[in-house]
All heavy atoms as TSV, in Angstrom:
chain	resi	resn	atom	element	x	y	z
A	1	ARG	N	N	85.045	107.248	91.233
A	1	ARG	CA	C	84.304	106.005	91.159
A	1	ARG	C	C	82.861	106.341	90.797
A	1	ARG	O	O	82.244	107.211	91.428
A	1	ARG	CB	C	84.438	105.327	92.515
A	1	ARG	CG	C	83.576	104.164	92.742
A	1	ARG	CD	C	84.040	103.483	93.998
A	1	ARG	NE	N	82.914	102.839	94.632
A	1	ARG	CZ	C	82.964	102.187	95.753
A	1	ARG	NH1	N	84.086	102.125	96.415
A	1	ARG	NH2	N	81.925	101.617	96.250
A	2	PRO	N	N	82.294	105.649	89.828
A	2	PRO	CA	C	80.924	105.980	89.423
A	2	PRO	C	C	79.900	105.597	90.504
A	2	PRO	O	O	80.089	104.637	91.248
A	2	PRO	CB	C	80.711	105.158	88.153
A	2	PRO	CG	C	81.726	104.072	88.209
A	2	PRO	CD	C	82.878	104.607	89.010
A	3	GLU	N	N	78.837	106.355	90.558
A	3	GLU	CA	C	77.801	106.120	91.562
A	3	GLU	C	C	76.922	104.940	91.144
A	3	GLU	O	O	76.632	104.760	89.975
A	3	GLU	CB	C	76.934	107.363	91.695
A	3	GLU	CG	C	77.717	108.579	92.127
A	3	GLU	CD	C	76.976	109.871	91.860
A	3	GLU	OE1	O	76.522	110.048	90.726
A	3	GLU	OE2	O	76.881	110.671	92.796
A	4	ASN	N	N	76.492	104.166	92.132
A	4	ASN	CA	C	75.595	103.057	91.829
A	4	ASN	C	C	74.136	103.551	91.836
A	4	ASN	O	O	73.856	104.717	92.137
A	4	ASN	CB	C	75.811	101.889	92.793
A	4	ASN	CG	C	75.458	102.215	94.224
A	4	ASN	OD1	O	74.559	103.002	94.504
A	4	ASN	ND2	N	76.171	101.605	95.151
A	5	ALA	N	N	73.221	102.652	91.507
A	5	ALA	CA	C	71.813	103.018	91.369
A	5	ALA	C	C	71.240	103.607	92.665
A	5	ALA	O	O	70.533	104.617	92.640
A	5	ALA	CB	C	71.002	101.802	90.926
A	6	PHE	N	N	71.552	102.983	93.797
A	6	PHE	CA	C	71.012	103.482	95.055
A	6	PHE	C	C	71.539	104.878	95.381
A	6	PHE	O	O	70.779	105.742	95.833
A	6	PHE	CB	C	71.307	102.536	96.219
A	6	PHE	CG	C	70.863	103.102	97.534
A	6	PHE	CD1	C	69.512	103.183	97.842
A	6	PHE	CD2	C	71.768	103.616	98.437
A	6	PHE	CE1	C	69.084	103.753	99.041
A	6	PHE	CE2	C	71.356	104.180	99.626
A	6	PHE	CZ	C	70.006	104.246	99.927
A	7	ILE	N	N	72.810	105.109	95.161
A	7	ILE	CA	C	73.396	106.422	95.468
A	7	ILE	C	C	72.746	107.505	94.608
A	7	ILE	O	O	72.440	108.601	95.096
A	7	ILE	CB	C	74.923	106.397	95.276
A	7	ILE	CG1	C	75.582	105.423	96.257
A	7	ILE	CG2	C	75.520	107.800	95.419
A	7	ILE	CD1	C	75.355	105.736	97.725
A	8	LEU	N	N	72.507	107.207	93.347
A	8	LEU	CA	C	71.830	108.173	92.468
A	8	LEU	C	C	70.416	108.446	92.969
A	8	LEU	O	O	69.961	109.595	92.999
A	8	LEU	CB	C	71.808	107.655	91.032
A	8	LEU	CG	C	73.178	107.577	90.348
A	8	LEU	CD1	C	73.075	106.766	89.069
A	8	LEU	CD2	C	73.720	108.968	90.075
A	9	PHE	N	N	69.714	107.383	93.367
A	9	PHE	CA	C	68.366	107.527	93.911
A	9	PHE	C	C	68.388	108.354	95.191
A	9	PHE	O	O	67.590	109.275	95.361
A	9	PHE	CB	C	67.763	106.146	94.179
A	9	PHE	CG	C	66.424	106.187	94.846
A	9	PHE	CD1	C	65.292	106.548	94.132
A	9	PHE	CD2	C	66.287	105.855	96.182
A	9	PHE	CE1	C	64.045	106.589	94.748
A	9	PHE	CE2	C	65.051	105.882	96.805
A	9	PHE	CZ	C	63.929	106.253	96.082
A	10	ARG	N	N	69.329	108.042	96.077
A	10	ARG	CA	C	69.421	108.757	97.348
A	10	ARG	C	C	69.673	110.243	97.116
A	10	ARG	O	O	69.060	111.082	97.757
A	10	ARG	CB	C	70.544	108.182	98.217
A	10	ARG	CG	C	70.526	108.782	99.620
A	10	ARG	CD	C	71.840	108.585	100.338
A	10	ARG	NE	N	71.786	109.104	101.682
A	10	ARG	CZ	C	71.761	110.404	102.008
A	10	ARG	NH1	N	71.768	111.318	101.067
A	10	ARG	NH2	N	71.713	110.798	103.268
A	11	ARG	N	N	70.571	110.537	96.193
A	11	ARG	CA	C	70.882	111.933	95.903
A	11	ARG	C	C	69.639	112.682	95.394
A	11	ARG	O	O	69.440	113.844	95.705
A	11	ARG	CB	C	72.004	112.031	94.878
A	11	ARG	CG	C	72.346	113.472	94.571
A	11	ARG	CD	C	73.560	113.609	93.745
A	11	ARG	NE	N	74.714	113.292	94.574
A	11	ARG	CZ	C	75.889	112.942	94.092
A	11	ARG	NH1	N	76.077	112.836	92.812
A	11	ARG	NH2	N	76.888	112.697	94.907
A	12	SER	N	N	68.819	112.000	94.631
A	12	SER	CA	C	67.621	112.656	94.099
A	12	SER	C	C	66.559	112.869	95.173
A	12	SER	O	O	65.764	113.794	95.094
A	12	SER	CB	C	67.021	111.846	92.942
A	12	SER	OG	O	66.344	110.703	93.426
A	13	ARG	N	N	66.523	111.997	96.179
A	13	ARG	CA	C	65.506	112.060	97.224
A	13	ARG	C	C	65.922	112.905	98.428
A	13	ARG	O	O	65.068	113.385	99.168
A	13	ARG	CB	C	65.165	110.645	97.720
A	13	ARG	CG	C	64.576	109.757	96.648
A	13	ARG	CD	C	63.243	110.237	96.138
A	13	ARG	NE	N	62.279	110.173	97.227
A	13	ARG	CZ	C	61.219	110.965	97.336
A	13	ARG	NH1	N	60.980	111.871	96.430
A	13	ARG	NH2	N	60.397	110.856	98.351
A	14	ALA	N	N	67.212	113.076	98.660
A	14	ALA	CA	C	67.683	113.777	99.858
A	14	ALA	C	C	67.149	115.203	99.981
A	14	ALA	O	O	66.746	115.598	101.083
A	14	ALA	CB	C	69.201	113.763	99.914
A	15	PRO	N	N	67.107	115.997	98.905
A	15	PRO	CA	C	66.591	117.363	99.080
A	15	PRO	C	C	65.154	117.400	99.608
A	15	PRO	O	O	64.793	118.296	100.363
A	15	PRO	CB	C	66.656	117.951	97.671
A	15	PRO	CG	C	67.717	117.179	96.995
A	15	PRO	CD	C	67.614	115.780	97.561
A	16	TYR	N	N	64.345	116.413	99.261
A	16	TYR	CA	C	62.974	116.343	99.758
A	16	TYR	C	C	62.964	116.228	101.283
A	16	TYR	O	O	62.135	116.816	101.956
A	16	TYR	CB	C	62.248	115.151	99.129
A	16	TYR	CG	C	60.919	114.846	99.766
A	16	TYR	CD1	C	59.805	115.622	99.475
A	16	TYR	CD2	C	60.782	113.807	100.680
A	16	TYR	CE1	C	58.578	115.355	100.069
A	16	TYR	CE2	C	59.569	113.534	101.274
A	16	TYR	CZ	C	58.473	114.307	100.971
A	16	TYR	OH	O	57.269	114.055	101.565
A	17	HIS	N	N	63.889	115.476	101.836
A	17	HIS	CA	C	63.932	115.243	103.280
A	17	HIS	C	C	64.703	116.323	104.033
A	17	HIS	O	O	64.534	116.462	105.231
A	17	HIS	CB	C	64.553	113.876	103.567
A	17	HIS	CG	C	63.730	112.737	103.071
A	17	HIS	ND1	N	62.570	112.337	103.680
A	17	HIS	CD2	C	63.890	111.922	101.999
A	17	HIS	CE1	C	62.046	111.325	103.025
A	17	HIS	NE2	N	62.825	111.050	102.000
A	18	HIS	N	N	65.540	117.087	103.345
A	18	HIS	CA	C	66.374	118.080	104.022
A	18	HIS	C	C	65.579	119.177	104.715
A	18	HIS	O	O	65.974	119.648	105.772
A	18	HIS	CB	C	67.359	118.726	103.029
A	18	HIS	CG	C	68.676	118.054	103.032
A	18	HIS	ND1	N	69.699	118.452	103.836
A	18	HIS	CD2	C	69.132	116.989	102.339
A	18	HIS	CE1	C	70.738	117.678	103.641
A	18	HIS	NE2	N	70.424	116.773	102.737
A	19	HIS	N	N	64.473	119.586	104.152
A	19	HIS	CA	C	63.740	120.688	104.767
A	19	HIS	C	C	63.060	120.278	106.067
A	19	HIS	O	O	62.525	121.101	106.777
A	19	HIS	CB	C	62.738	121.300	103.781
A	19	HIS	CG	C	61.539	120.460	103.525
A	19	HIS	ND1	N	61.526	119.469	102.580
A	19	HIS	CD2	C	60.305	120.469	104.085
A	19	HIS	CE1	C	60.341	118.897	102.566
A	19	HIS	NE2	N	59.584	119.478	103.462
A	20	HIS	N	N	63.124	119.006	106.415
A	20	HIS	CA	C	62.552	118.530	107.676
A	20	HIS	C	C	63.561	118.595	108.825
A	20	HIS	O	O	63.271	118.134	109.920
A	20	HIS	CB	C	62.048	117.089	107.521
A	20	HIS	CG	C	60.908	116.962	106.576
A	20	HIS	ND1	N	59.663	117.500	106.812
A	20	HIS	CD2	C	60.826	116.372	105.361
A	20	HIS	CE1	C	58.869	117.245	105.806
A	20	HIS	NE2	N	59.547	116.561	104.897
A	21	LYS	N	N	64.758	119.140	108.554
A	21	LYS	CA	C	65.807	119.306	109.573
A	21	LYS	C	C	66.189	117.961	110.209
A	21	LYS	O	O	66.346	117.839	111.417
A	21	LYS	CB	C	65.358	120.271	110.671
A	21	LYS	CG	C	64.908	121.617	110.170
A	21	LYS	CD	C	66.043	122.559	110.083
A	21	LYS	CE	C	65.473	123.939	109.766
A	21	LYS	NZ	N	66.329	124.749	109.013
A	22	MET	N	N	66.313	116.947	109.379
A	22	MET	CA	C	66.661	115.620	109.865
A	22	MET	C	C	68.176	115.402	109.749
A	22	MET	O	O	68.837	116.019	108.935
A	22	MET	CB	C	65.937	114.552	109.042
A	22	MET	CG	C	64.438	114.633	109.130
A	22	MET	SD	S	63.650	113.503	107.980
A	22	MET	CE	C	64.059	111.947	108.718
A	23	ARG	N	N	68.691	114.512	110.551
A	23	ARG	CA	C	70.099	114.130	110.458
A	23	ARG	C	C	70.284	113.232	109.241
A	23	ARG	O	O	69.355	112.557	108.809
A	23	ARG	CB	C	70.525	113.378	111.704
A	23	ARG	CG	C	70.517	114.247	112.909
A	23	ARG	CD	C	71.012	113.510	114.100
A	23	ARG	NE	N	71.473	114.510	115.038
A	23	ARG	CZ	C	72.339	114.283	115.985
A	23	ARG	NH1	N	72.839	113.086	116.145
A	23	ARG	NH2	N	72.708	115.250	116.786
A	24	GLN	N	N	71.510	113.225	108.702
A	24	GLN	CA	C	71.813	112.431	107.517
A	24	GLN	C	C	71.522	110.943	107.730
A	24	GLN	O	O	71.032	110.269	106.835
A	24	GLN	CB	C	73.282	112.623	107.101
A	24	GLN	CG	C	73.549	113.956	106.466
A	24	GLN	CD	C	72.784	114.143	105.163
A	24	GLN	OE1	O	72.743	113.264	104.318
A	24	GLN	NE2	N	72.170	115.298	105.027
A	25	ALA	N	N	71.814	110.424	108.902
A	25	ALA	CA	C	71.563	109.006	109.180
A	25	ALA	C	C	70.072	108.697	109.092
A	25	ALA	O	O	69.671	107.673	108.525
A	25	ALA	CB	C	72.101	108.634	110.550
A	26	ALA	N	N	69.246	109.574	109.619
A	26	ALA	CA	C	67.797	109.371	109.567
A	26	ALA	C	C	67.279	109.473	108.135
A	26	ALA	O	O	66.426	108.694	107.710
A	26	ALA	CB	C	67.090	110.381	110.465
A	27	ILE	N	N	67.822	110.421	107.390
A	27	ILE	CA	C	67.443	110.580	105.981
A	27	ILE	C	C	67.820	109.320	105.207
A	27	ILE	O	O	67.012	108.794	104.428
A	27	ILE	CB	C	68.109	111.826	105.369
A	27	ILE	CG1	C	67.518	113.095	105.981
A	27	ILE	CG2	C	67.953	111.845	103.856
A	27	ILE	CD1	C	68.245	114.375	105.608
A	28	SER	N	N	69.009	108.806	105.439
A	28	SER	CA	C	69.452	107.593	104.746
A	28	SER	C	C	68.563	106.410	105.069
A	28	SER	O	O	68.253	105.602	104.185
A	28	SER	CB	C	70.900	107.266	105.123
A	28	SER	OG	O	71.767	108.207	104.555
A	29	LYS	N	N	68.140	106.287	106.313
A	29	LYS	CA	C	67.260	105.184	106.693
A	29	LYS	C	C	65.918	105.281	105.975
A	29	LYS	O	O	65.401	104.281	105.473
A	29	LYS	CB	C	67.037	105.162	108.204
A	29	LYS	CG	C	68.229	104.644	108.963
A	29	LYS	CD	C	67.973	104.658	110.448
A	29	LYS	CE	C	69.233	104.268	111.195
A	29	LYS	NZ	N	69.064	104.323	112.637
A	30	LEU	N	N	65.350	106.472	105.926
A	30	LEU	CA	C	64.068	106.642	105.236
A	30	LEU	C	C	64.187	106.339	103.748
A	30	LEU	O	O	63.340	105.661	103.171
A	30	LEU	CB	C	63.547	108.074	105.419
A	30	LEU	CG	C	62.989	108.434	106.774
A	30	LEU	CD1	C	62.616	109.908	106.821
A	30	LEU	CD2	C	61.771	107.574	107.079
A	31	ILE	N	N	65.244	106.835	103.147
A	31	ILE	CA	C	65.434	106.626	101.713
A	31	ILE	C	C	65.703	105.155	101.423
A	31	ILE	O	O	65.209	104.614	100.427
A	31	ILE	CB	C	66.548	107.539	101.174
A	31	ILE	CG1	C	66.092	109.004	101.276
A	31	ILE	CG2	C	66.888	107.197	99.729
A	31	ILE	CD1	C	67.148	110.027	100.950
A	32	SER	N	N	66.439	104.476	102.288
A	32	SER	CA	C	66.692	103.053	102.055
A	32	SER	C	C	65.406	102.237	102.204
A	32	SER	O	O	65.198	101.271	101.469
A	32	SER	CB	C	67.783	102.520	102.975
A	32	SER	OG	O	67.332	102.397	104.292
A	33	LEU	N	N	64.540	102.635	103.111
A	33	LEU	CA	C	63.233	101.965	103.224
A	33	LEU	C	C	62.432	102.155	101.941
A	33	LEU	O	O	61.795	101.223	101.443
A	33	LEU	CB	C	62.445	102.511	104.413
A	33	LEU	CG	C	62.904	102.080	105.795
A	33	LEU	CD1	C	62.122	102.832	106.868
A	33	LEU	CD2	C	62.750	100.580	105.965
A	34	GLU	N	N	62.466	103.375	101.421
A	34	GLU	CA	C	61.799	103.676	100.159
A	34	GLU	C	C	62.337	102.785	99.044
A	34	GLU	O	O	61.588	102.186	98.281
A	34	GLU	CB	C	62.085	105.143	99.799
A	34	GLU	CG	C	60.893	105.973	99.478
A	34	GLU	CD	C	61.313	107.394	99.126
A	34	GLU	OE1	O	61.878	108.090	99.991
A	34	GLU	OE2	O	61.060	107.784	97.976
A	35	TRP	N	N	63.665	102.705	98.962
A	35	TRP	CA	C	64.336	101.914	97.930
A	35	TRP	C	C	63.950	100.437	98.040
A	35	TRP	O	O	63.645	99.777	97.057
A	35	TRP	CB	C	65.847	102.091	98.053
A	35	TRP	CG	C	66.659	101.273	97.101
A	35	TRP	CD1	C	67.309	100.123	97.372
A	35	TRP	CD2	C	66.921	101.557	95.723
A	35	TRP	NE1	N	67.962	99.671	96.270
A	35	TRP	CE2	C	67.741	100.532	95.232
A	35	TRP	CE3	C	66.536	102.582	94.859
A	35	TRP	CZ2	C	68.188	100.503	93.915
A	35	TRP	CZ3	C	66.986	102.548	93.553
A	35	TRP	CH2	C	67.797	101.515	93.095
A	36	ASN	N	N	63.958	99.917	99.256
A	36	ASN	CA	C	63.664	98.496	99.465
A	36	ASN	C	C	62.206	98.151	99.166
A	36	ASN	O	O	61.902	96.996	98.862
A	36	ASN	CB	C	64.032	98.070	100.885
A	36	ASN	CG	C	65.525	98.036	101.073
A	36	ASN	OD1	O	66.276	97.719	100.153
A	36	ASN	ND2	N	65.979	98.374	102.267
A	37	ARG	N	N	61.332	99.117	99.235
A	37	ARG	CA	C	59.915	98.880	98.928
A	37	ARG	C	C	59.607	98.994	97.438
A	37	ARG	O	O	58.526	98.615	97.002
A	37	ARG	CB	C	59.041	99.874	99.699
A	37	ARG	CG	C	59.023	99.604	101.182
A	37	ARG	CD	C	58.152	100.591	101.918
A	37	ARG	NE	N	58.199	100.319	103.348
A	37	ARG	CZ	C	58.162	101.241	104.283
A	37	ARG	NH1	N	58.062	102.515	103.958
A	37	ARG	NH2	N	58.212	100.908	105.543
A	38	MET	N	N	60.555	99.515	96.677
A	38	MET	CA	C	60.338	99.694	95.241
A	38	MET	C	C	60.429	98.357	94.514
A	38	MET	O	O	61.176	97.466	94.915
A	38	MET	CB	C	61.386	100.658	94.660
A	38	MET	CG	C	61.209	102.077	95.104
A	38	MET	SD	S	62.596	103.148	94.652
A	38	MET	CE	C	62.472	103.179	92.884
A	39	THR	N	N	59.669	98.248	93.419
A	39	THR	CA	C	59.735	97.057	92.584
A	39	THR	C	C	60.944	97.148	91.657
A	39	THR	O	O	61.550	98.214	91.511
A	39	THR	CB	C	58.465	96.920	91.720
A	39	THR	OG1	O	58.418	98.025	90.808
A	39	THR	CG2	C	57.207	96.890	92.570
A	40	THR	N	N	61.241	96.036	91.023
A	40	THR	CA	C	62.349	96.020	90.062
A	40	THR	C	C	62.085	96.998	88.929
A	40	THR	O	O	63.005	97.677	88.470
A	40	THR	CB	C	62.534	94.596	89.500
A	40	THR	OG1	O	62.736	93.703	90.605
A	40	THR	CG2	C	63.726	94.506	88.577
A	41	GLU	N	N	60.836	97.097	88.493
A	41	GLU	CA	C	60.485	98.032	87.421
A	41	GLU	C	C	60.694	99.477	87.853
A	41	GLU	O	O	61.130	100.306	87.056
A	41	GLU	CB	C	59.028	97.838	86.966
A	41	GLU	CG	C	58.757	96.533	86.270
A	41	GLU	CD	C	58.408	95.414	87.238
A	41	GLU	OE1	O	57.927	95.700	88.360
A	41	GLU	OE2	O	58.650	94.250	86.885
A	42	GLU	N	N	60.384	99.787	89.098
A	42	GLU	CA	C	60.578	101.146	89.596
A	42	GLU	C	C	62.063	101.489	89.742
A	42	GLU	O	O	62.450	102.643	89.582
A	42	GLU	CB	C	59.879	101.316	90.951
A	42	GLU	CG	C	58.373	101.266	90.864
A	42	GLU	CD	C	57.703	101.217	92.221
A	42	GLU	OE1	O	58.236	100.551	93.137
A	42	GLU	OE2	O	56.637	101.847	92.366
A	43	LYS	N	N	62.880	100.487	90.030
A	43	LYS	CA	C	64.319	100.703	90.181
A	43	LYS	C	C	65.049	100.740	88.843
A	43	LYS	O	O	66.152	101.281	88.763
A	43	LYS	CB	C	64.931	99.597	91.038
A	43	LYS	CG	C	64.522	99.632	92.492
A	43	LYS	CD	C	65.156	98.471	93.239
A	43	LYS	CE	C	64.715	98.421	94.688
A	43	LYS	NZ	N	65.290	97.276	95.394
A	44	SER	N	N	64.464	100.160	87.810
A	44	SER	CA	C	65.177	100.002	86.542
A	44	SER	C	C	65.707	101.314	85.949
A	44	SER	O	O	66.821	101.318	85.418
A	44	SER	CB	C	64.341	99.238	85.524
A	44	SER	OG	O	63.230	99.968	85.122
A	45	PRO	N	N	64.987	102.447	86.024
A	45	PRO	CA	C	65.586	103.685	85.508
A	45	PRO	C	C	66.867	104.079	86.245
A	45	PRO	O	O	67.791	104.637	85.649
A	45	PRO	CB	C	64.503	104.743	85.718
A	45	PRO	CG	C	63.245	103.998	85.923
A	45	PRO	CD	C	63.614	102.662	86.468
A	46	TRP	N	N	66.928	103.768	87.528
A	46	TRP	CA	C	68.116	104.099	88.322
A	46	TRP	C	C	69.291	103.209	87.941
A	46	TRP	O	O	70.428	103.661	87.891
A	46	TRP	CB	C	67.805	104.017	89.813
A	46	TRP	CG	C	66.764	105.006	90.191
A	46	TRP	CD1	C	65.451	104.769	90.471
A	46	TRP	CD2	C	66.928	106.428	90.255
A	46	TRP	NE1	N	64.802	105.950	90.723
A	46	TRP	CE2	C	65.676	106.981	90.598
A	46	TRP	CE3	C	68.007	107.285	90.072
A	46	TRP	CZ2	C	65.484	108.344	90.752
A	46	TRP	CZ3	C	67.807	108.642	90.236
A	46	TRP	CH2	C	66.556	109.161	90.572
A	47	PHE	N	N	68.992	101.929	87.653
A	47	PHE	CA	C	70.052	101.028	87.198
A	47	PHE	C	C	70.543	101.434	85.815
A	47	PHE	O	O	71.739	101.364	85.532
A	47	PHE	CB	C	69.576	99.577	87.203
A	47	PHE	CG	C	69.494	98.987	88.582
A	47	PHE	CD1	C	68.270	98.676	89.156
A	47	PHE	CD2	C	70.638	98.754	89.331
A	47	PHE	CE1	C	68.183	98.139	90.424
A	47	PHE	CE2	C	70.572	98.220	90.602
A	47	PHE	CZ	C	69.338	97.908	91.158
A	48	ALA	N	N	69.636	101.891	84.963
A	48	ALA	CA	C	70.030	102.359	83.625
A	48	ALA	C	C	70.904	103.609	83.731
A	48	ALA	O	O	71.917	103.728	83.032
A	48	ALA	CB	C	68.789	102.637	82.781
A	49	LEU	N	N	70.521	104.524	84.595
A	49	LEU	CA	C	71.315	105.736	84.792
A	49	LEU	C	C	72.696	105.395	85.353
A	49	LEU	O	O	73.704	105.959	84.935
A	49	LEU	CB	C	70.581	106.708	85.721
A	49	LEU	CG	C	71.267	108.032	86.003
A	49	LEU	CD1	C	71.540	108.812	84.715
A	49	LEU	CD2	C	70.414	108.869	86.960
A	50	ALA	N	N	72.743	104.448	86.293
A	50	ALA	CA	C	74.022	104.032	86.863
A	50	ALA	C	C	74.915	103.411	85.788
A	50	ALA	O	O	76.126	103.673	85.759
A	50	ALA	CB	C	73.800	103.040	88.005
A	51	ALA	N	N	74.335	102.614	84.902
A	51	ALA	CA	C	75.113	102.011	83.815
A	51	ALA	C	C	75.654	103.090	82.880
A	51	ALA	O	O	76.804	103.017	82.429
A	51	ALA	CB	C	74.250	101.017	83.045
A	52	GLN	N	N	74.835	104.095	82.615
A	52	GLN	CA	C	75.267	105.217	81.765
A	52	GLN	C	C	76.413	105.973	82.428
A	52	GLN	O	O	77.414	106.297	81.791
A	52	GLN	CB	C	74.089	106.156	81.519
A	52	GLN	CG	C	74.444	107.380	80.708
A	52	GLN	CD	C	73.274	108.354	80.621
A	52	GLN	OE1	O	72.131	108.001	80.870
A	52	GLN	NE2	N	73.580	109.578	80.268
A	53	ARG	N	N	76.275	106.253	83.707
A	53	ARG	CA	C	77.330	106.957	84.442
A	53	ARG	C	C	78.617	106.136	84.486
A	53	ARG	O	O	79.716	106.681	84.404
A	53	ARG	CB	C	76.879	107.285	85.862
A	53	ARG	CG	C	75.728	108.249	85.938
A	53	ARG	CD	C	76.208	109.686	85.780
A	53	ARG	NE	N	75.125	110.610	85.714
A	53	ARG	CZ	C	74.585	111.237	86.744
A	53	ARG	NH1	N	75.033	111.022	87.962
A	53	ARG	NH2	N	73.593	112.083	86.556
A	54	LYS	N	N	78.475	104.816	84.622
A	54	LYS	CA	C	79.649	103.946	84.646
A	54	LYS	C	C	80.386	104.006	83.311
A	54	LYS	O	O	81.618	104.096	83.275
A	54	LYS	CB	C	79.222	102.509	84.946
A	54	LYS	CG	C	80.366	101.554	85.095
A	54	LYS	CD	C	79.876	100.174	85.478
A	54	LYS	CE	C	81.047	99.214	85.651
A	54	LYS	NZ	N	80.606	97.879	86.060
A	55	LEU	N	N	79.631	103.993	82.222
A	55	LEU	CA	C	80.232	104.093	80.899
A	55	LEU	C	C	80.937	105.439	80.712
A	55	LEU	O	O	82.068	105.492	80.215
A	55	LEU	CB	C	79.164	103.900	79.819
A	55	LEU	CG	C	79.626	103.985	78.377
A	55	LEU	CD1	C	80.658	102.904	78.071
A	55	LEU	CD2	C	78.440	103.870	77.445
A	56	GLU	N	N	80.283	106.519	81.127
A	56	GLU	CA	C	80.887	107.849	81.032
A	56	GLU	C	C	82.177	107.919	81.845
A	56	GLU	O	O	83.169	108.496	81.403
A	56	GLU	CB	C	79.908	108.913	81.525
A	56	GLU	CG	C	78.720	109.119	80.617
A	56	GLU	CD	C	77.634	109.979	81.241
A	56	GLU	OE1	O	77.802	110.437	82.402
A	56	GLU	OE2	O	76.610	110.187	80.579
A	57	HIS	N	N	82.151	107.327	83.036
A	57	HIS	CA	C	83.327	107.322	83.891
A	57	HIS	C	C	84.468	106.546	83.228
A	57	HIS	O	O	85.617	106.977	83.251
A	57	HIS	CB	C	82.971	106.705	85.250
A	57	HIS	CG	C	84.076	106.768	86.253
A	57	HIS	ND1	N	85.019	105.782	86.372
A	57	HIS	CD2	C	84.385	107.714	87.169
A	57	HIS	CE1	C	85.860	106.112	87.335
A	57	HIS	NE2	N	85.494	107.277	87.842
A	58	LYS	N	N	84.128	105.409	82.627
A	58	LYS	CA	C	85.144	104.591	81.954
A	58	LYS	C	C	85.755	105.337	80.768
A	58	LYS	O	O	86.954	105.239	80.527
A	58	LYS	CB	C	84.537	103.275	81.488
A	58	LYS	CG	C	85.554	102.296	80.958
A	58	LYS	CD	C	84.937	100.931	80.804
A	58	LYS	CE	C	85.935	99.906	80.332
A	58	LYS	NZ	N	86.924	99.548	81.324
A	59	GLN	N	N	84.948	106.109	80.067
A	59	GLN	CA	C	85.456	106.888	78.943
A	59	GLN	C	C	86.335	108.048	79.426
A	59	GLN	O	O	87.349	108.361	78.818
A	59	GLN	CB	C	84.307	107.412	78.090
A	59	GLN	CG	C	83.594	106.328	77.330
A	59	GLN	CD	C	82.319	106.812	76.665
A	59	GLN	OE1	O	81.803	107.879	76.976
A	59	GLN	NE2	N	81.812	106.011	75.743
A	60	GLN	N	N	85.924	108.674	80.507
A	60	GLN	CA	C	86.663	109.819	81.033
A	60	GLN	C	C	87.953	109.400	81.740
A	60	GLN	O	O	88.956	110.102	81.684
A	60	GLN	CB	C	85.780	110.615	81.991
A	60	GLN	CG	C	86.365	111.942	82.390
A	60	GLN	CD	C	85.371	112.775	83.180
A	60	GLN	OE1	O	84.263	112.350	83.480
A	60	GLN	NE2	N	85.774	113.975	83.524
A	61	TYR	N	N	87.919	108.248	82.401
A	61	TYR	CA	C	89.065	107.751	83.163
A	61	TYR	C	C	89.351	106.299	82.753
A	61	TYR	O	O	89.073	105.365	83.518
A	61	TYR	CB	C	88.793	107.816	84.665
A	61	TYR	CG	C	88.374	109.178	85.152
A	61	TYR	CD1	C	87.036	109.466	85.405
A	61	TYR	CD2	C	89.328	110.173	85.354
A	61	TYR	CE1	C	86.654	110.724	85.844
A	61	TYR	CE2	C	88.950	111.429	85.806
A	61	TYR	CZ	C	87.609	111.695	86.048
A	61	TYR	OH	O	87.231	112.939	86.490
A	62	PRO	N	N	89.912	106.080	81.567
A	62	PRO	CA	C	90.073	104.719	81.051
A	62	PRO	C	C	91.011	103.828	81.879
A	62	PRO	O	O	90.872	102.607	81.847
A	62	PRO	CB	C	90.635	104.930	79.642
A	62	PRO	CG	C	91.174	106.304	79.622
A	62	PRO	CD	C	90.404	107.090	80.641
A	63	HIS	N	N	91.912	104.405	82.637
A	63	HIS	CA	C	92.857	103.602	83.408
A	63	HIS	C	C	92.520	103.550	84.895
A	63	HIS	O	O	93.335	103.085	85.700
A	63	HIS	CB	C	94.287	104.136	83.217
A	63	HIS	CG	C	94.700	104.150	81.784
A	63	HIS	ND1	N	94.880	103.008	81.051
A	63	HIS	CD2	C	94.919	105.176	80.929
A	63	HIS	CE1	C	95.215	103.321	79.819
A	63	HIS	NE2	N	95.247	104.637	79.717
A	64	TYR	N	N	91.321	103.982	85.240
A	64	TYR	CA	C	90.909	103.997	86.647
A	64	TYR	C	C	90.750	102.579	87.168
A	64	TYR	O	O	90.163	101.721	86.531
A	64	TYR	CB	C	89.573	104.745	86.798
A	64	TYR	CG	C	89.012	104.670	88.199
A	64	TYR	CD1	C	89.460	105.528	89.186
A	64	TYR	CD2	C	88.028	103.740	88.521
A	64	TYR	CE1	C	88.948	105.458	90.480
A	64	TYR	CE2	C	87.508	103.672	89.797
A	64	TYR	CZ	C	87.976	104.532	90.771
A	64	TYR	OH	O	87.466	104.458	92.036
A	65	VAL	N	N	91.293	102.344	88.357
A	65	VAL	CA	C	91.124	101.075	89.047
A	65	VAL	C	C	90.734	101.396	90.481
A	65	VAL	O	O	91.448	102.145	91.160
A	65	VAL	CB	C	92.423	100.242	89.034
A	65	VAL	CG1	C	92.243	98.960	89.829
A	65	VAL	CG2	C	92.860	99.945	87.620
A	66	TYR	N	N	89.606	100.850	90.920
A	66	TYR	CA	C	89.163	101.086	92.293
A	66	TYR	C	C	90.071	100.327	93.244
A	66	TYR	O	O	90.278	99.123	93.111
A	66	TYR	CB	C	87.713	100.643	92.462
A	66	TYR	CG	C	87.233	100.735	93.891
A	66	TYR	CD1	C	87.152	101.960	94.538
A	66	TYR	CD2	C	86.860	99.597	94.594
A	66	TYR	CE1	C	86.718	102.051	95.850
A	66	TYR	CE2	C	86.420	99.685	95.899
A	66	TYR	CZ	C	86.353	100.901	96.522
A	66	TYR	OH	O	85.923	100.998	97.809
A	67	ARG	N	N	90.613	101.046	94.209
A	67	ARG	CA	C	91.483	100.434	95.216
A	67	ARG	C	C	91.004	100.854	96.607
A	67	ARG	O	O	91.327	101.938	97.066
A	67	ARG	CB	C	92.927	100.896	95.007
A	67	ARG	CG	C	93.514	100.398	93.709
A	67	ARG	CD	C	94.984	100.834	93.579
A	67	ARG	NE	N	95.493	100.414	92.308
A	67	ARG	CZ	C	95.691	101.218	91.267
A	67	ARG	NH1	N	95.420	102.500	91.355
A	67	ARG	NH2	N	96.173	100.737	90.134
A	68	PRO	N	N	90.243	99.986	97.253
A	68	PRO	CA	C	89.729	100.350	98.583
A	68	PRO	C	C	90.803	100.442	99.646
A	68	PRO	O	O	91.859	99.963	99.550
A	68	PRO	CB	C	88.753	99.226	98.920
A	68	PRO	CG	C	89.031	98.133	97.986
A	68	PRO	CD	C	89.817	98.672	96.852
């Protein structure tokens, strides 16, 4: 399943927080606060990257259907 904009953002920010010896839940909370404070313009590169990844995923797995 392709990653959404927030997941891509979180993955890019997590290494910055890892050296502080924090738990994953605490890291996620900090990163989500960061994300929620960002403007639409600041988020737009992440949405563009997510759209690109979604297209790549669709090309690589044309018959993929998400089944929760």
